[in-house]
C-alpha angles and dihedrals in degrees: 000000000000107000096174110136114252119252120249113264131202104268116243117253110261119246117252116270122253117263122250098262092048091049090051091050091050092049090051089051092058096037095245133135123228108269118235091229139009096252136138097267089053091050091051092050094047092050092049093048092048093051091050098048110027112062126223101235141155098199096122089067091059097037091058092244122149120244112213117190097217118120096229092052093045092050090047091054093052101035107029100031095033094228135136129218145185128285101291091050100040099044092038091057094040089054089056091051093049093049089050088056094050102264119136107235133188124185115230128192123225139183116223121228110237136180113336092010092289114158119235128229124299110272088025090143138011122218133174132245106204129191121195131212094245091059101248123137134343088234133204105224119188130173095159109067099083112228100020143119114334093206132046113266126228104249097201095051120099097185127088115283118208116227132167086249096053143284115315129192136175116223128190114256134186121295094018095299126136128227115213113214127195115197087340095308119114113243105177143336112243124210107209095207115111116256137189126229096249089060089069095059094097092050091048091048091050094050094049097044112026121094085215091066117090088217091069094048101057147017120247135175120170142160140174119258133194090259101033131299142317120212134179114201109181102304096341117100112200123192119190111196118180090333097314116116122211123186128203125185112218111219105199140036088245090057091051094048090048090053091052089053100041100038101034107017092241113145101198122184094200137037114257112232129179104262108237091203089067094055117077135152115308123217 
């Protein structure tokens, strides 16, 4: 394996910040107030609010809806249309909110560890490097990895970091990358070089079209709650309360649509179904 450090690249130009009214609308969407300064406590609160109100979901893939990696469209989906999304959408929009509040944000690409420790494709995941105005951090903020850290993680730390979701640690990896571990298990490999949102289009296309992507093979909608998590996988509603999981099978389409509305705030006008055209032979 080539472990030669990567060369420094010209950083991509940051996207323009959201305007004041758009920031206010986004804050209303996640039930947050405008912070007085762009500091670490504000970042922690914004990440927590986002995780509790905006669901991680892949429904657009199975509803035949386009996914456009442009910040204005991503913010519209979350704020105007009251939807969620997967990593490119959620962290892309969250980056726009943070910049609008005065945080300095850089997009980072990561490859997710799958079965047997196999790494996923390049641009498999997008995460955020965030700098605050009081000089703490830099922080890894992430509202798009499903069940993950509740709080931002200190990127420069190499010791275990306690979080309500577990113990997290960054470990040095080949070529200057970082592996993020949760309770000793590798989650993803982070490339610290700055990226721009358009660079993730190929990864987004792969995950919404390839039969090798788990996003094309199932329906998922999930969000954090005060006591744990609520998840809808197809017709199975799963509530995790203080570590205890309870499953409920929803019998009718009406029950499923009601669960999307009541549990996640998603007012859908059609029933999401796994699109058979997306699923082909694997091998």
